[in-house]
VOGU-3710 file (C-alpha; in Angstrom, 3 decimals, decimal comma):
1> mdttrterir> 49,817/-222,903/-8,933  46,835/-220,644/-9,336  47,232/-216,942/-10,032  45,131/-214,349/-8,435  42,928/-212,022/-10,342  45,236/-209,046/-9,656  48,248/-210,873/-11,184  46,251/-211,805/-14,259  45,293/-208,104/-14,699  48,856/-207,003/-14,288
11> lgiflllclg> 50,062/-209,624/-16,850  47,412/-208,558/-19,343  48,439/-204,897/-18,949  52,055/-205,936/-19,553  51,234/-207,931/-22,625  49,181/-204,971/-24,051  52,065/-202,631/-23,447  54,456/-204,995/-25,235  52,095/-205,391/-28,124  51,666/-201,636/-28,389
21> avigftifia> 55,423/-201,152/-28,353  55,881/-203,732/-31,060  53,149/-202,057/-33,134  54,684/-198,651/-32,610  58,154/-199,916/-33,544  56,733/-201,542/-36,643  54,988/-198,359/-37,668  58,240/-196,405/-37,003  60,256/-198,699/-39,143  57,590/-198,560/-41,882
31> qqqlsnrkne> 57,613/-194,759/-41,862  61,380/-194,725/-42,050  61,270/-197,117/-45,037  58,710/-194,969/-46,719  60,634/-191,760/-45,997  63,784/-193,324/-47,275  62,367/-194,297/-50,660  64,910/-193,353/-53,297  65,079/-192,946/-57,039  67,904/-194,442/-59,013
41> fytvfsesvi> 69,822/-192,523/-61,788  73,173/-193,006/-63,505  75,809/-190,952/-65,199  78,762/-191,656/-67,513  82,234/-190,116/-67,000  84,886/-190,164/-69,759  87,733/-189,555/-67,192  89,217/-191,219/-64,263  86,950/-191,549/-61,148  89,783/-192,109/-58,713
51> glsidakvkl> 88,674/-191,062/-55,243  84,983/-191,732/-55,966  83,708/-194,902/-54,184  80,543/-196,751/-53,399  78,424/-195,077/-50,704  80,032/-191,659/-51,650  77,740/-188,802/-50,928  75,525/-187,330/-53,690  74,897/-183,584/-53,211  72,628/-181,134/-54,839
61> ngievgnvta> 73,627/-177,529/-54,414  75,591/-178,573/-51,341  72,691/-180,591/-49,724  73,239/-184,303/-49,235  70,477/-186,119/-51,174  71,759/-189,667/-51,762  74,648/-192,025/-52,213  76,572/-193,800/-54,909  75,389/-197,394/-55,315  77,651/-198,800/-58,093
71> ihidstdlnn> 80,699/-198,089/-60,190  81,664/-200,044/-63,269  83,310/-199,819/-66,726  80,955/-199,148/-69,702  80,762/-202,355/-71,638  80,287/-200,572/-74,916  83,194/-198,090/-74,427  86,117/-198,947/-72,159  87,133/-195,312/-71,804  83,819/-194,538/-69,991
81> vvvrfdvkeg> 82,885/-195,248/-66,358  79,298/-195,708/-65,429  78,375/-194,396/-61,905  74,915/-195,316/-60,446  73,417/-193,425/-57,592  70,277/-193,085/-55,498  68,633/-189,820/-54,490  65,698/-189,226/-52,164  62,276/-189,407/-53,619  61,211/-185,938/-54,549
91> tpvkqgtraq> 64,607/-184,568/-55,302  64,371/-182,300/-58,370  66,543/-183,981/-61,110  65,756/-181,921/-64,314  66,812/-182,259/-67,949  69,303/-179,521/-67,382  70,886/-181,096/-64,273  74,530/-182,117/-64,623  76,666/-184,542/-62,518  80,379/-183,995/-61,701
101> mthgisltgq> 82,807/-185,068/-59,160  84,170/-182,694/-56,599  87,664/-181,517/-57,366  90,496/-180,157/-55,427  92,803/-181,462/-52,760  91,251/-183,100/-49,668  92,930/-184,828/-46,703  91,337/-188,221/-47,383  91,323/-188,002/-51,187  87,671/-189,032/-51,224
111> kdlvlsggqv> 85,377/-187,426/-53,817  81,613/-186,873/-53,847  79,192/-186,781/-56,660  77,759/-183,314/-57,205  74,474/-182,423/-59,039  73,939/-178,917/-60,292  71,875/-176,859/-62,759  68,390/-177,397/-64,088  65,310/-175,063/-64,216  62,046/-175,387/-62,434
121> depdipvggl> 59,970/-175,365/-65,616  62,080/-178,188/-67,205  60,784/-181,755/-67,292  62,089/-184,278/-64,843  64,484/-186,999/-65,930  62,647/-190,293/-65,589  63,689/-192,656/-62,790  66,551/-194,834/-63,884  67,532/-192,243/-66,646  70,862/-190,733/-67,554
131> vlaapntite> 72,109/-187,593/-65,984  74,701/-186,009/-68,228  78,175/-185,400/-66,824  79,370/-181,873/-66,720  82,775/-181,009/-68,204  85,556/-181,110/-65,689  87,204/-177,615/-65,590  90,526/-178,981/-64,374  90,575/-181,606/-67,102  89,890/-178,865/-69,671
141> vlgkagntve> 92,573/-176,649/-68,294  95,039/-179,531/-68,139  94,149/-180,465/-71,689  94,748/-176,941/-72,942  97,913/-176,875/-71,004  99,005/-180,082/-72,651  98,211/-178,622/-76,089  100,146/-175,432/-75,201  103,126/-177,511/-74,066  103,008/-179,464/-77,261
151> rieqmleqln> 102,953/-176,383/-79,404  105,866/-174,915/-77,435  107,788/-178,143/-78,103  107,020/-177,852/-81,807  108,226/-174,210/-81,760  111,442/-175,131/-79,979  111,977/-177,888/-82,489  111,514/-175,536/-85,352  113,799/-173,026/-83,613  116,513/-175,688/-83,232
161> kilseenaqa> 116,189/-176,456/-86,968  116,566/-172,820/-87,709  119,515/-172,427/-85,502  121,334/-175,445/-86,856  124,985/-175,083/-87,915  124,154/-174,920/-91,587  121,403/-172,402/-91,174  123,593/-170,323/-88,798  126,368/-170,265/-91,469  123,777/-169,247/-94,144
171> isntlknlek> 122,412/-166,494/-91,925  126,012/-165,265/-91,239  126,654/-165,197/-94,973  123,423/-163,342/-95,613  124,306/-160,687/-93,043  127,742/-160,306/-94,559  126,183/-159,780/-98,028  123,812/-157,341/-96,521  126,745/-155,382/-95,013  128,394/-155,316/-98,416
181> vsantdkltr> 125,204/-154,201/-100,170  124,802/-151,491/-97,588  128,388/-150,329/-98,088  127,892/-150,203/-101,926  124,711/-148,310/-101,436  126,464/-145,682/-99,282  129,173/-145,317/-101,906  126,643/-144,957/-104,642  124,889/-142,359/-102,630  128,094/-140,374/-102,147
191> daqkpmheie> 128,920/-140,657/-105,792  125,429/-139,506/-106,720  125,655/-136,462/-104,499  128,467/-134,951/-106,558  126,329/-134,581/-109,794  123,546/-133,318/-107,670  125,762/-130,542/-106,298  126,885/-129,742/-109,873  123,233/-129,631/-111,052  122,332/-127,300/-108,170
201> aaaaslhktl> 125,215/-124,954/-109,053  124,173/-125,024/-112,751  120,628/-124,269/-111,762  121,745/-121,323/-109,592  123,875/-119,979/-112,390  120,954/-120,347/-114,869  118,664/-118,592/-112,398  121,130/-115,684/-112,094  121,421/-115,455/-115,916  117,691/-115,313/-116,252
211> ddvqqaeiaq> 117,511/-112,566/-113,688  120,162/-110,596/-115,602  118,290/-111,092/-118,857  115,074/-110,015/-117,222  116,653/-106,949/-115,755  118,175/-106,088/-119,171  114,724/-106,409/-120,806  113,184/-104,206/-118,153  115,959/-101,591/-118,708  115,482/-101,674/-122,433
221> klendlvliq> 111,750/-101,283/-122,115  112,149/-98,356/-119,764  114,580/-96,752/-122,193  112,098/-97,144/-125,055  109,382/-95,636/-122,949  111,491/-92,562/-122,158  112,341/-92,080/-125,804  108,672/-92,347/-126,619  107,766/-89,717/-124,020  110,572/-87,467/-125,206
231> ekiqsidtra> 109,227/-87,727/-128,753  105,689/-86,954/-127,516  106,939/-83,947/-125,690  108,917/-82,711/-128,665  105,897/-83,074/-130,954  103,836/-80,732/-128,767  103,404/-77,119/-130,162  104,669/-75,061/-127,164  104,062/-71,734/-128,888  100,420/-72,460/-129,589
241> lndnmvsale> 100,095/-73,731/-126,110  101,528/-70,497/-124,700  99,151/-68,454/-126,884  96,181/-70,386/-125,632  97,245/-69,900/-122,010  97,638/-66,206/-122,503  94,260/-65,940/-124,193  92,642/-67,885/-121,307  94,241/-65,588/-118,700  92,986/-62,489/-120,575
251> svnhlskrad> 89,480/-63,958/-120,582  89,594/-64,598/-116,875  90,824/-61,055/-116,226  88,042/-59,564/-118,315  85,486/-61,709/-116,563  86,621/-60,615/-113,072  86,393/-56,938/-114,177  82,817/-57,453/-115,356  81,990/-59,167/-112,014  83,467/-56,255/-110,035
261> lalynnqgrl> 81,505/-53,780/-112,143  78,265/-55,681/-111,596  78,767/-55,788/-107,895  79,481/-52,046/-107,768  76,343/-51,151/-109,759  74,029/-53,362/-107,776  75,520/-52,632/-104,329  72,353/-50,786/-103,136  69,999/-53,526/-104,197  72,348/-56,095/-102,674
271> sevldqlntv> 72,197/-54,191/-99,347  68,395/-54,249/-99,385  68,292/-57,999/-100,214  70,682/-58,623/-97,270  68,482/-56,560/-94,888  65,379/-58,487/-95,961  67,201/-61,724/-95,597  68,263/-60,744/-91,992  64,610/-59,872/-91,212  63,432/-63,284/-92,494
281> lsnlstfsqk> 66,130/-65,045/-90,456  65,078/-63,141/-87,327  61,415/-64,039/-87,880  62,367/-67,676/-88,322  64,399/-67,627/-85,095  61,427/-66,084/-83,151  59,051/-68,712/-84,685  61,363/-71,530/-83,758  61,600/-70,299/-80,163  57,754/-70,227/-79,894
291> ikqnpsalir> 57,527/-73,743/-81,221  60,050/-74,980/-78,760  58,111/-73,342/-75,858  54,696/-74,357/-77,069  54,768/-77,182/-79,700  50,916/-77,518/-79,585  50,674/-74,209/-81,463  51,339/-76,073/-84,579  48,097/-78,122/-84,347  45,654/-75,465/-82,843
301> tetpagr> 45,201/-71,812/-83,258  44,754/-69,283/-80,480  41,186/-68,759/-79,368  40,068/-65,102/-80,102  39,501/-62,820/-77,096  36,045/-62,345/-75,667  33,532/-60,135/-77,308
//
């Protein structure tokens, strides 16, 4: 059956549209494959990886960047577990980047692989290289707790040995001996106090005796000084002393008479001298008043009157 020209055109257009859709889908798939290119790395854990499974998420600073691809035991060390994982191409995995599992309690018990750390200026880990595992904080805490419990058990064991029946009896005997020693010490102290009191009494008596001796020496010295003073007084010639005193009094009397006579003879001259002295004092008083009223008179003289 022959087709018309219009039908052939429509069929061609349909075939072209189908071909374009196939080409577009192919390009889309290719782009998706190119955009989903991943780089593989691995890490090694020296602890249990229970809860971590294949296809578990790999996160970098909380962002999902890949998935776990394989988990197996290290053939060189059965205590280690090798975990391989892929991350998107372009994900910065630096020399300082560390891998660890999420910890804590979750509803499903599933764990993720978490990458953290690293600096921008650090070199990248080559594709397929080892990303070191970060220490697990909970494991460290549990390990320290285990060591602490072990030490406590050792201390309790030592304490039980110390508090055994034999050691308890020995400790009891030691305490009794200490009580006896303390009682004997108290007795010796009380016994030693008696001689001490006697020594204190003897010292007080000796001190009193020394005071009496010292007072007796002072009294004797005072008595000797009084005797010496009395001897000195007795050795003084009181008669000659009285004669000298009488002679001195007569000289003073004679001198006073001469002074009275001199004043009487010079009374007129003395009056003139006193008058002159009063005149001088009056002039000085007048001069001082002028100086107070006109101090400049000391540095200049009065100008003579006009001719």
